[in-house]
C-alpha positions in Angstrom: -23.4 111.1 131.4 -24.2 114.8 132.1 -27.6 116.0 132.9 -29.0 119.5 133.3 -29.8 119.8 137.0 -32.0 122.4 138.7 -32.4 122.4 142.5 -34.3 124.9 144.6 -33.7 124.7 148.4 -35.4 126.7 151.1 -33.7 127.1 154.5 -35.1 128.7 157.6 -33.4 129.6 160.9 -34.0 131.9 163.8 -32.6 135.2 162.9 -28.8 135.3 163.2 -25.8 136.8 161.5 -24.4 135.5 158.2 -27.0 132.8 157.6 -26.5 133.0 153.8 -22.7 132.6 154.3 -23.4 129.4 156.3 -25.7 128.0 153.6 -23.1 128.9 150.9 -20.4 126.9 152.9 -22.8 123.9 153.3 -23.5 123.9 149.6 -19.8 124.3 148.7 -19.0 121.3 150.8 -21.9 119.2 149.5 -21.4 119.9 145.8 -17.6 120.1 145.9 -16.3 119.0 142.5 -19.7 119.2 140.8 -20.3 121.6 137.9 -23.1 123.4 139.8 -23.5 127.0 140.6 -26.0 128.7 142.9 -27.6 132.0 143.8 -28.7 132.7 147.3 -31.6 135.0 148.2 -31.8 135.9 151.9 -34.7 137.6 153.7 -35.6 138.2 157.3 -39.2 138.0 158.3 -40.7 137.8 161.8 -37.5 136.9 163.6 -36.6 134.3 161.1 -33.9 134.2 158.4 -34.9 132.6 155.1 -32.5 131.6 152.4 -33.6 130.3 149.1 -30.8 128.6 147.1 -31.2 128.3 143.3 -28.7 125.6 142.2 -28.2 124.8 138.5 -25.6 123.3 136.2 -24.5 119.9 134.9 -24.3 116.8 137.0 -23.8 113.1 136.7 -27.2 112.3 138.2 -29.8 110.8 135.8 -32.9 111.4 138.0 -34.4 113.4 140.8 -34.2 110.2 142.9 -30.4 109.9 142.4 -30.0 113.5 143.3 -32.0 113.1 146.5 -30.0 110.0 147.4 -26.7 111.9 146.9 -27.9 114.7 149.1 -29.1 112.3 151.8 -25.8 110.5 151.9 -23.5 113.6 151.7 -25.2 116.6 153.4 -24.0 118.0 156.7 -26.5 117.6 159.5 -27.0 121.4 159.7 -28.4 121.3 156.2 -31.2 119.0 157.3 -31.8 121.1 160.4 -32.4 124.2 158.3 -34.0 122.7 155.2 -37.8 123.4 154.9 -38.5 122.6 151.3 -37.0 121.6 148.0 -37.7 121.2 144.3 -35.5 119.2 142.0 -35.5 118.7 138.2 -33.0 116.6 136.3 -33.0 116.4 132.5 -31.0 113.4 131.5 -29.9 112.5 128.0 -31.5 109.1 128.5 -34.9 110.7 129.1 -34.9 112.5 125.8 -36.1 116.0 125.1 -39.2 117.4 126.6 -40.9 117.8 123.2 -40.7 114.3 121.8 -39.0 112.2 124.5 -36.6 110.6 122.0 -33.9 113.1 121.0 
């Protein structure tokens, strides 16, 4: 079953070179084979590099909990080192639409 999936991830690291490239590689490895795309926004503030990843697309996960479990079981240790926040929404066919909850 395919679900609309939206994931926002915030990564922080002491200022360095190519942080967004490193995050892109981590996400490519993590979501390999998934029909997800992402946009990365990088900023440097006060000696820190901040990358916000907006991930969206279709996935086989039916809930936010399933998505978190997948990430916990498959993510590289560096992802956990840099991750400072996340927000996940999964809209599964089983849940129904947001308006009536049945369609």
